[in-house]
N, C-alpha and C positions, 0 to 999 in steps of 0.2 A: 325889604322892610325889616326893621329891628323890633324884636319882641320887647314890649315895654316892661314885661316881668323879668327880663334877663338883665343882670348888671354885673360889673366887675368891681370886686372889692379892692380898694387901694392897698398896695403893699405896705407892710409895716417894716421899715428899715432895720429896726432892732431885731425883729424876729428873723429877718433874712440873714443878718449878720451871724446870729447865734446858730442858725441852721447850717450855714456854710462852715462855721467853726466846728460844729459837731461832726460834720462830714469829714473835714480835714483831720480831726482827731481820730475818727474811726479808721481812716486810711492810714494814718501814721502808726496807730496801734497794730493794725494788721501787718504793715510793712515791718515793724519792729519784731512782731511775733514770728514772721517768716524768717527774718534775718537770724534771730536767736535760735530757732529750732532747726532751720534748714541750711544756714550758712555758718554762723558762729560756732555751733556745736557739730557741724558736719565737716570733718577735716578732709582736706584734699592734699595729697603728697606730690612731691616733685621727683622726677628722675634726675639725678645730679651726675656731673662728670668730674672726675678727679685725674690729674696728671700722674703718670707712673713715677713713683719716687716721692710723691707728696703725701701729706697727712690727710686722712679723712676728717671732715669737720666733726666736731664733737657736740656742737650746739644744735639742738633739735630744730631751732628756728630755720636753719639752712635747708631743712628737708620739707618743711610745711609750706604749701602754696597759699592756703587760707584755712581759717578755722581756729578754734580755741584749743591749744595743745597743753594748757596748764594741767600738770599732774600726769602727763604722758611720759614714758621712758623710751629712750632711743637705744637700739641694739644693732651694731654694725659688725658683729663678730664673724659674719660670713666672708668678709673681705680679707684676702691674703695680705698679711703685713710682715715686714722684716723685724729685726730685733729693736729697731728704732721707731717702730709703729708707723713706718712709711709703706705705702703700697708697693708691692714687689712683683705683681703679676697682672698683665693686661687681661681684661675680660669684664663680664657683667655679673654683678653680685647683688643679692637681695638684702635689703635692710628692713627692719620693722620698728614700729612704735606700738607701745601697748599701755593699757590702763585698765586695771581690774581684769575683767574677762574679755575685753575688747582688744583687737589686734589689727593693724593695718600694715601693708607691705608696699615697698617701692624698690627702685633699682639704683645701684651705684655703678656707673660705667667708668672703668679705669682705662685710660687711653695713653698711648705713647706718641707724642707729637714733637719730641725733642730730638734733634739730630745728634749724632755721636760727637764726642770730644776727641779731636784727632791732632796728633803731632806727626809731621812728616820730616824726612831728611833727604839729603841729596844722595845720589847713587853713582858709583863708577863701575863700569863693566868693560870687558874687552870687545873687540870688533866681532860682531856676529855671535856674541855670547848670550846664551839663554838666561833669563832671570824672571822672577815672579813679580807681579805688580805689588804684592803686599810687602816686598822688600824695601819699598819707600816708606812704609809705615813704622814709625818709632813707637807710637802709643796710640791706641784707639780704645776709648771707654764708652760703653753704652749700657744702660740699665736693662735693655732687652736681650743683651748677650753679644753675639758675634757682630763684627763689622765686615762689610763687603766692599772692598776697593775695586775700582775699575778705571780704565783710561777714558778720558772724555772724548778721545779720538784714537785712531789706529796708527798715527804717525810714528810711534816709537819703533815699529817694525822697519821703517825706513831709516830712522836715526842710527840704529846699531850697525849699519853697513859702512859708515864713515866716521872717522875721528871728529870730535867736536863736543861742544856743550850745548844742550838743548833744554828748553823749558817744557816741562811736563805738567799737564793739568789732570788732576785726579778727582774722581767723584766717589765719595765714600758714603754708603747707606747702611741703615740697620734693617732688621727684618720687617719693619713697618714702612720702609721706603722713605724715612726721614733722611735727608741728605745734607752733606757739607762738601764744598768744593775747595780743594787745596792745590796750590802750585808749588812745584819743586824743580830740581834740575837733574838731568841725566848727562853724565860725562862718559864718552866712548873713547877709549885709549887702546892703541895697538900694543902697548907695553904693560898691560894690566890684565889680570884674571880674577874675577870675583870669586870663582869657585876655589882657586888656590888660596885666596885670602881667608876664606871661610875654613878651609881644611887646615890651614897653618896655625889657626888660633888654638892654643893648647890649654887655655884657661877653662877650668871646670865651671859650668854654669848650672847644671842640674844632674840629678841622679834619679833613675827610674828602675823600679819603684822607689819612692822617697825613703831614704835611710839617713836620718840625722846623725847616726853614730858611725857612718862610714869613715874609715881612717885614712883615706887617700890611696889605698893600695890597689894596684891593677893586677889582675890575673893575666889578661891580654891587653897590651897597649899598642896602638897603631902609630906608625911613624908620622902619619898625617891623619886628620879626621876623615871619616868615611860616611857616606849616606846610609841610612838604615834600610834602604831597599836594594843595596848593592850586593853583588855576588860575594864580595869579601866579607860582608857582614854575615851572610848566611853560613859561609864556610867557618867563620869563627864560632858561631853559635853551635854548629854541629860538632866542632872540635871539643867544646866544653861539655856538650851533652853526652859525648862518648867517653869522656874521661872518668875513670874510677878514682874518686877522691878518697874513698874509704881505705884503700890500701896504704895511704900515707899516714893514717892515724890508728892508734890502738883503740882509742875510745870510739864508741859507736856515734855515727853522725845522725842526729835526730831530724834535722831539716837542712835543706840546701836551697839557696836563692841565687839568682843571677841578676846582678845590678848592671845597668847600662849607663855609661857615663857620657854626657853630652857637653859640647861647648855652647856658646850663646847663639850660634847659627844652626843649632840642632844637628851638628855633625857629631858622629860617634867617635869619642876619643879612645874608648876601650871598654873592657868588661872587668867586673870584680865579682868573684864568687864568694858568697857569704855562707859559712858553715856554722850551724848551731849543734854543738855536741850534747850528748845525753846528760852531761853534768851541768849544762847551762852555759858553758863557755862558748864565746863567739870568736870565730877566726875568719879573717879576710885573706883569702889565698893569694899569695904574691907570685906564684910561678906555676 
């Protein structure tokens, strides 16, 4: 039974419309306030990756994931850079952005994902002659430093037993295992000696320690180049060490230096003794 005193008032469409509009306005205002105070002004930073040898971004927008960064200052001074402002060391570095007394920090990750730049050459050796894999390498450049060449297989041990020309596959990596594959050729000849070729090269390629004023004089010069781990090398060093150079000069010798002369194969061509007299005069001993 329906209570005769109970009734439902008919809805007013205009009133309902404005009520809904007010609710939507309040929701929008609350959402806007939340965005402004908790999103727009609440900065979130990125951790960014930079390739070794590349420049670190200078625009602060590259570092901000979201938020209003107007008036903020970027500081990436912790990152190791070379003279051209390129990254020169792999690692993780902190950066910061600041405004007034506020400061936020993020990470810059410098990675090396670039393989070495390699130039290889063909090699000729004698039958059963020992040689190093890096003797195929003419040039290898990598921002991380050293290159590490190796054979893609071990067949070269079989190749050197017989005359012939063989294709060699090399794998060259850097310290972060970025690799490049290169193909070259190995020629094995019974009438050839790689070590003799190296020893017979008498062209000076380097002086150790470096002496740009060296006049080309040799105190000891070998008929052929020798290796710096040989008995002949040690014998020559001892001979110079035991020699009294002072007896050949009236003026006092203030300093004495031993220069080692190499060819391009790092074979030792000889030695040059450099004397600095008390007067400042420099003499390269010739005998």
